[in-house]
C-alpha positions in Angstrom: 18.9 -9.4 7.6 15.9 -10.4 5.4 14.1 -8.4 2.9 12.9 -5.1 4.2 9.1 -4.5 4.1 6.8 -1.5 3.5 3.3 -1.8 4.9 0.6 0.2 3.2 -2.6 0.6 5.2 -5.9 2.1 4.3 -9.3 1.9 6.0 -10.7 -1.0 4.0 -7.4 -2.5 2.7 -9.0 -2.9 -0.7 -8.0 0.1 -2.9 -5.3 2.6 -2.1 -3.1 0.2 -0.1 -3.6 -2.5 -2.7 -2.6 -0.2 -5.6 0.4 1.0 -3.6 1.5 -2.6 -2.8 1.2 -3.7 -6.5 3.1 -0.7 -7.9 5.7 -0.8 -5.1 6.5 -4.4 -5.8 6.6 -4.0 -9.6 8.9 -0.9 -9.5 11.1 -2.4 -6.8 11.6 -5.6 -8.9 12.4 -3.5 -12.0 14.7 -1.3 -10.0 16.5 -4.1 -8.2 15.4 -2.9 -4.7 15.3 -5.6 -2.0 12.3 -4.0 -0.3 8.8 -5.5 -0.7 5.4 -4.2 0.2 2.2 -5.6 1.7 -1.2 -4.0 2.2 -3.8 -4.2 4.9 -6.8 -2.4 6.3 -8.0 -1.2 9.7 -11.5 -2.3 8.8 -11.0 -4.6 5.8 -13.6 -5.2 3.1 -14.5 -8.7 2.1 -13.0 -8.2 -1.4 -11.1 -5.8 -3.6 -13.7 -3.8 -5.6 -14.1 -4.9 -9.3 -13.0 -1.4 -10.6 -9.7 -1.7 -8.7 -9.1 -5.2 -10.0 -9.9 -4.1 -13.5 -7.8 -1.0 -13.3 -4.8 -2.9 -12.1 -5.3 -5.6 -14.6 -5.3 -2.9 -17.3 -1.9 -2.0 -16.0 -0.7 -5.6 -16.1 -1.0 -6.1 -12.4 -3.1 -9.1 -11.3 -4.6 -8.9 -7.8 -7.5 -11.2 -8.4 -6.2 -13.8 -5.9 -5.6 -11.2 -3.2 -8.0 -10.5 -0.3 -8.1 -7.5 2.0 -6.8 -8.4 5.4 -6.6 -6.8 8.9 -3.4 -5.0 9.7 -1.8 -6.4 12.9 0.7 -5.1 15.4 3.2 -7.7 14.1 2.9 -6.3 10.6 3.8 -2.8 11.8 6.5 -3.9 14.2 8.3 -5.7 11.4 8.0 -3.0 8.9 10.9 -0.9 7.6 8.3 1.8 6.5 4.7 2.3 7.4 2.4 4.3 5.1 -1.2 5.2 6.1 -3.9 6.4 3.8 -6.4 8.3 5.9 -6.5 5.9 8.8 -5.3 6.1 12.4 -2.7 3.6 13.5 -1.8 5.0 16.9 -3.2 2.0 18.8 -1.4 -0.5 16.6 2.0 1.1 15.6 4.8 0.2 18.0 6.2 2.9 20.2 8.5 5.2 18.3 7.4 3.9 14.9 7.2 6.6 12.2 3.9 6.4 10.2 4.0 8.4 6.9 0.6 9.8 6.0 -0.5 10.0 2.4 -4.0 11.4 3.3 -4.2 13.7 0.3 -4.4 10.9 -2.3 -7.7 11.2 -4.1 -10.4 8.6 -3.3 -10.3 5.6 -5.7 -14.1 5.6 -5.7 -14.0 9.1 -7.3 -11.5 8.1 -10.0 -9.1 5.2 -10.3 -6.7 7.0 -12.7 -6.2 10.1 -10.4 -5.7 7.9 -7.3 -3.3 5.6 -9.2 -1.3 8.5 -10.6 -0.9 10.1 -7.1 0.0 6.8 -5.5 2.6 5.8 -8.2 4.2 9.3 -7.9 4.5 8.8 -4.1 5.8 5.3 -4.5 8.4 6.4 -7.0 9.5 9.2 -4.8 9.9 6.9 -1.8 11.9 4.4 -3.8 14.1 7.2 -5.1 15.0 8.0 -1.5 16.4 4.5 -1.2 18.7 4.8 -4.2 
């Protein structure tokens, strides 16, 4: 069996899901977890907003070469866990797939720090379940 994968999905694939992917992968590497993350959107933007790039760079996470992408059925079918931030995946998720909803995470546009803190807390809790 290969590395398990978490797919984080938000509407534009350019903020919450990107933050979650970046922190998941950092914390998983540090914690020795063989589970990696990807991010995508249901209606992806052309680019990650500059304030998200700058916020993550300030935390030592470089996403400058990353571009938002459209989530696919294949992404979700191959996922160990699926996490959605305020978007509907009913038409894409495979039958029987469990989609965890993190809809209460604050909007990144209203404050990067608050959104990042909420996402990191959730990512940390989900990783703790694996241990």
